C-alpha positions in Angstrom: 102.6 82.8 99.4 99.4 84.9 99.3 100.4 86.6 96.0 100.9 83.4 94.0 98.6 81.2 92.0 98.7 77.7 93.5 98.9 74.5 91.3 95.9 73.0 93.1 93.5 75.8 92.5 91.6 77.1 89.5 93.1 80.3 88.1 89.8 82.1 88.6 89.7 81.1 92.3 93.3 82.1 92.7 92.9 85.5 91.2 89.8 86.2 93.3 91.6 85.0 96.5 94.6 87.2 95.7 92.6 90.3 95.0 90.4 89.8 98.1 93.5 89.3 100.3 95.2 92.4 98.9 92.0 94.5 99.4 91.9 93.4 103.0 95.5 94.2 103.6 94.9 97.7 102.1 92.0 98.2 104.5 94.1 96.9 107.4 96.9 99.4 106.6 94.4 102.3 106.7 92.8 101.0 110.0 96.2 100.6 111.7 98.2 103.1 113.7 101.1 103.0 111.3 102.8 106.3 110.3 100.5 108.1 107.8 103.1 108.3 105.0 104.0 104.7 105.4 100.3 103.8 105.2 99.9 105.9 102.0 102.9 104.1 100.4 101.6 100.6 101.4 98.1 101.2 100.3 99.3 102.4 96.9 101.4 99.2 96.6 98.3 97.0 97.4 96.4 98.8 94.6 99.2 98.1 92.1 99.3 94.4 93.1 95.5 94.2 92.6 95.8 95.8 89.2 98.6 93.5 88.2 96.5 90.5 89.1 93.6 91.8 87.0 96.0 92.5 84.1 97.2 88.9 84.1 93.8 87.6 83.2 92.9 90.8 81.1 92.0 89.0 77.8 89.6 86.7 79.5 88.0 89.2 82.0 85.3 91.2 80.3 85.1 93.6 83.2 88.9 94.3 83.2 88.6 98.0 82.3 86.2 98.7 85.1 88.3 96.9 87.7 91.6 98.4 86.5 90.2 102.0 86.5 88.6 101.5 89.9 91.9 100.6 91.7 93.9 103.1 89.6 91.6 106.0 90.6 91.7 104.8 94.2 95.5 105.0 94.3 95.4 108.4 92.6 93.5 109.9 95.5 96.8 109.8 97.5 99.4 110.0 94.7 100.4 113.7 95.3 100.9 113.0 99.0 103.1 110.0 98.3 105.1 111.9 95.6 105.8 114.7 98.1 107.2 112.2 100.6 109.1 110.4 97.9 110.9 113.7 97.2 112.3 113.6 100.7 113.4 110.0 100.3 115.1 110.9 97.0 117.0 113.7 98.7 118.0 111.5 101.7 119.0 108.4 99.7 120.5 109.8 96.5 121.2 113.6 96.4 122.5 114.3 99.9 125.1 111.5 99.8 126.3 112.7 96.3 126.5 116.3 97.5 128.5 115.3 100.6 130.9 113.2 98.4 131.5 116.3 96.3 131.5 118.7 99.3 129.2 120.8 97.1 127.0 122.3 99.9 127.5 122.8 103.6 125.6 121.1 106.3 123.4 124.1 107.1 122.3 124.3 103.4 121.5 120.6 103.3 119.4 120.9 106.5 117.5 123.8 104.9 116.8 121.9 101.8 115.4 119.0 103.8 113.3 121.3 105.9 111.8 122.9 102.8 110.9 119.4 101.4 109.3 118.3 104.7 107.3 121.5 105.0 106.2 121.1 101.4 105.1 117.5 102.1 103.2 118.4 105.3 101.5 121.3 103.5 100.3 119.1 100.7 99.1 116.5 103.1 97.2 119.1 105.1 95.7 120.8 102.0 94.5 117.5 100.6 93.4 116.3 104.0 95.3 113.0 104.0 93.0 111.3 106.6 89.9 112.1 104.5 91.7 110.8 101.3 92.6 107.6 103.0 89.0 107.2 104.2 87.9 107.6 100.6 90.4 105.0 99.4 89.1 102.7 102.1 85.5 103.1 100.7 86.9 102.4 97.2 88.4 99.1 98.5 85.3 98.1 100.2 83.2 98.8 97.1 85.6 96.9 94.8 85.6 93.9 97.1 81.9 93.5 96.6 82.6 92.4 93.0 85.5 90.1 93.6 83.6 86.9 94.0 81.7 87.5 90.8 84.6 88.4 88.5 83.7 86.7 85.2 87.0 85.1 84.4 86.1 83.1 81.3 88.9 80.6 80.9 91.0 78.3 83.2 94.5 76.9 82.9 97.4 78.5 81.2 95.2 79.9 78.5 93.7 82.3 81.1 97.1 83.9 81.9 99.1 83.5 78.7 97.6 86.6 77.0 98.1 88.9 80.0 101.6 87.6 80.5 102.5 88.2 76.9 101.1 91.7 76.9 102.9 92.8 80.0 106.2 91.4 78.8 105.9 92.8 75.3 105.1 96.3 76.6 108.1 96.2 79.0 110.3 95.1 76.1 109.1 97.8 73.7 109.2 100.5 76.3 112.9 99.7 77.0 113.8 100.3 73.4 111.8 103.6 73.4 113.5 104.7 76.6 117.0 104.2 75.3 116.2 105.6 71.8 114.9 108.8 73.4 116.0 109.0 77.1 113.4 111.4 78.4 111.8 111.0 81.8 108.4 110.0 80.4 109.9 107.1 78.5 111.8 105.7 81.5 108.8 106.3 83.7 106.6 104.2 81.4 109.3 101.5 81.1 109.5 101.2 84.9 105.7 100.8 85.2 105.9 97.9 82.6 108.8 96.3 84.4 106.9 96.2 87.6 103.8 94.7 86.0 106.0 91.9 84.5 107.6 91.4 87.9 104.2 91.1 89.6 103.2 88.5 87.0 106.3 86.5 87.7 105.3 86.6 91.4 101.8 85.4 90.5 103.3 82.5 88.4 106.2 81.6 90.6 104.9 78.0 91.3 105.3 76.9 87.7 109.1 76.5 88.5 110.1 78.2 91.8 113.9 78.4 91.3 114.1 80.0 87.8 111.1 82.3 88.4 112.6 83.4 91.7 115.8 84.3 90.0 114.0 86.2 87.3 112.0 88.1 89.9 115.2 89.0 91.7 116.7 90.5 88.6 113.5 92.3 87.7 113.4 93.8 91.2 117.0 95.1 90.8 116.1 96.6 87.4 112.9 98.1 88.7 114.9 99.7 91.6 117.5 101.1 89.2 115.0 102.7 86.9 112.9 103.7 89.8 115.8 105.7 91.2 116.2 107.4 87.8 112.5 108.3 87.8 112.7 109.7 91.4 115.6 111.9 90.5 113.8 113.2 87.4 110.6 113.9 89.3 112.6 115.7 92.0 114.2 117.9 89.4 110.9 118.7 87.7 109.2 119.7 91.0 112.3 121.7 92.2 112.5 123.7 89.0 108.8 124.2 88.4 108.2 125.4 92.0 111.5 127.1 92.4 112.0 125.5 95.8 115.5 126.7 96.4 117.9 129.5 95.2 119.0 129.3 91.6 122.5 128.4 92.7 121.3 125.5 94.8 119.0 124.3 92.0 121.9 124.4 89.6 124.0 122.2 91.8 121.1 119.8 92.4 120.3 119.6 88.7 123.9 118.8 87.8 124.1 116.0 90.4 120.6 114.7 89.4 121.6 114.6 85.7 124.8 112.7 86.5 123.1 110.2 88.7 120.3 109.6 86.2 122.9 108.9 83.5 124.6 106.4 85.8 121.3 104.6 86.4 120.7 104.6 82.6 124.0 102.8 82.1 123.3 100.3 84.9 119.9 99.4 83.7 120.8 98.7 80.0 122.6 95.4 80.3 120.2 94.0 82.8 117.2 95.1 80.7 118.7 93.6 77.5 119.1 90.2 79.2 115.7 90.2 80.9 113.9 91.2 77.7 116.0 89.3 75.1 113.3 86.8 74.2 110.6 87.5 71.8 107.2 87.6 73.6 106.0 84.4 72.0 109.2 82.6 73.1 108.8 83.7 76.7 105.1 82.7 76.8 105.9 79.3 75.2 108.7 78.7 77.8 106.5 79.7 80.8 103.7 77.6 79.3 106.0 74.5 79.2 106.9 75.1 82.9 103.2 75.4 83.7 102.4 72.1 81.9 105.3 70.3 83.6 104.1 71.5 87.0 100.4 70.9 86.6 100.5 67.7 84.6 103.6 65.8 85.8 104.9 67.1 89.1 103.8 64.7 91.8 104.5 67.3 94.5 103.9 70.8 93.0 
């Protein structure tokens, strides 16, 4: 797998290979004939994967801040366009089915809601000149790629990834507690970001013990999706209310359904999160470190 550190390579070589590959894939997305909004989505994912790789070696990469900010700002160029398209997906995948199940709005009203969301997305994409924005992101990727071969990763072996792994896991664990102590959108949004970074780190480290790490990644993907749905519904409600997109009666119905669905996702995420983040950060790092040593020192066919 491209997004995996291999047992037979130095960590520094692996991180550079992974970043270079993801940069090229981002460029390829932009240069392809794929649907514009799919391209925006895929390019943003490539930037997140690059940032996660950099974060894994954060404590031993003196230029971490520069690289992280570079790819963060590249993705931000197209974030508003992506968010506008995500609002349509949230309506299609979560709100419309719930509305139909309750028979809360008629088909004509549902069609009008979607038309409003599509018009809003297309207006934002035109105002921000999506093609120009993607061209700017492409230039950012090309510029960042020039530094990849010289990334000064100072340490090799498990010591080079242990600190970044611990930090991403600890942050995800702490943000979970904050989210359930005070279930506001910002707290769940922050938790989801940390879940995703930890999941990316598990992808990067999957070869230390493929079976157990794959199982953990699967559970993290499920949790990330659940909390992601919660985030999407919250963002939809914020945009809808701030921009007064629909009549007050329609907004009231959508707010009620959105709140109910968010509560449902809160409940679904709690037991999964408690299991995935049960270990103290030091325990998790020690366990993954033992897997690393077994694979790198003793496995005849890693």
